[in-house]
N, C-alpha and C positions, 0 to 999 in steps of 0.2 A: 404524656399529655392526656391519656385516657383516665388517669387517676384524677386529674383536674376536673374533667367532665363528670366523673363519678361523684366527686365532691360537690360540684354545682348541682347535680341531679339530686343528691341526698338533701342538700340545703333547701332546694326548691320544693321537694316533697314535704319536708318538715314545715316550711312556711305555708304550703298549701293546706296541710292538715291543720295547722294552728289557725289559719284563716277560716277554714270550714267550721272549726269548733267555735271560734269567736262569732261567726255569723249565726250559727245555731243558737248560741247563748244570747246574742244581741236581740234576736227575735222575741225572746221571752221578757226582755227588759222594757221599761217605759221611761220617757222623759229624758232627764239629764244623764242618767246612766247609759241610756241608749245612745245619746250623742257622743258620750265619751267612748263607748265601745265602737261606734262607727268611725271615730277619728283613729282609734287603735287599728281598726281593720284597714283604713286608708293607709296608715303608716306601714302595716304589714304588706299591703298590696304594692306600695311603692318599693319596699325592699325586694319583693318578688320580681317586679319589673327591672330593678337595678341588677338583680342577680341574673335575670334572663339576658339583659343587655351586655353584662360582663361576659356571659357565656358566648353571646354572638360576637363580641369583640375578640375573644380568644379564638373562636373558630375562624374569624376573618383573618386574624394574624397568622394562624396556621396555614390557611389557604394562600395568603400572600407569601409566606415563607416557602411553601411548596412550589409556588409559581416562580419565585426567584431562583430556587434550586433547579427547576426545569429549564429556565432561561440560561442559567450558567452551563448546564449540561449541553444545551443546544449550541451555545457559543463554543464550548470546548469541542463538540463534534464538528462544527463548521471549521474550526481552526485545524483539527486533525484532517478533515477532508481536503482543505486547501494545501496543507503540507504534503498529503499523499498525492494530490494532483501535481504539485511542483516536482515531487520525486518521480512521478510517472513521466512527466515531460522531459526531465533530465535523462531518465533511462532511455526514452525514445530517441533523444538526440545522440546519446552515446551509441545506441544500436545503429542509427543512421551513419554515424562516422565509421563504425566498424564495418558496416556493409560497403561503404565507399572504399575503405582500405582493402577489403576482400575482393571487390571488383577490380581494383587497380592491380592487386597481386595476381588475380586470375588472368588479366590481360597481359601482364608482364610474363607470366608463366607460358602463355600461348606464344608470345614472341620468342622466349627462350627455347621452347619446344621446336618452333620453326627453324631457329638458328641451329639447334642440335641436329635436326633432320638434314639440313643442308651440309653441315660439317661432316655428318656420317657419309653422305654421298661423296663428298670431296675426298674423305679418307679412303673410301672403298675404291674410287677411281685411282687415287695415288697408289694404293696397294696393288691394283691390277697393272698399272704402268710399271711399278717396281718389279713385279714378277716378269712381265714381258721384257723389260730391260735386262733382267738377269739372264733370261733365255737367249736374248739377242747377244749379249756379251759372251755368254757361254758358247754359243754357236760360233761367234767370231773367233774366240780363243781356240776352239776346236779346229776351225778352218785354217787359222794361222799355224797351229801346231802341225796339222797335216801338210800345209804348204812348206813349212820349214823341213819337215821330215822328207818330203818329196824332193825339195831342192838339195838337201844333203845327200840323199840317195843318188840323185843324178850327178852331183858333183863328185861324189866319192866313186861312183861306178864309172865314170868317163874320165 
């Protein structure tokens, strides 16, 4: 695009230089030749104005194009932002569900821990009773063996 502007600038400078020469030469002329020179100068001036307006149109078109590109980038950025926001909401919902699952597992684990503690106490009590019962049975067997030996001794000796 800068080449286009350079071309317009070059043409404008050439037209301006030509117009300056024509104006200088027109001031030296008289009558009909002067009118003809003035009409040539007007034509050159109109060409310069047309060239300047073409330059302005080109600049305006470039500005419009840049504005459209900026609008497109803003739309794309907004779309990306909305997608990111949706993804963030989805992630937060997943995290909330995972938190609820962890809290439920935590509560269940406390319940299991309490149950295990009670089971351990029951098993400890059962183990003590079993040991006590073994001692009692062992004592009873010892007393019975002593009683049998004593009875046999008295029966055999009398």
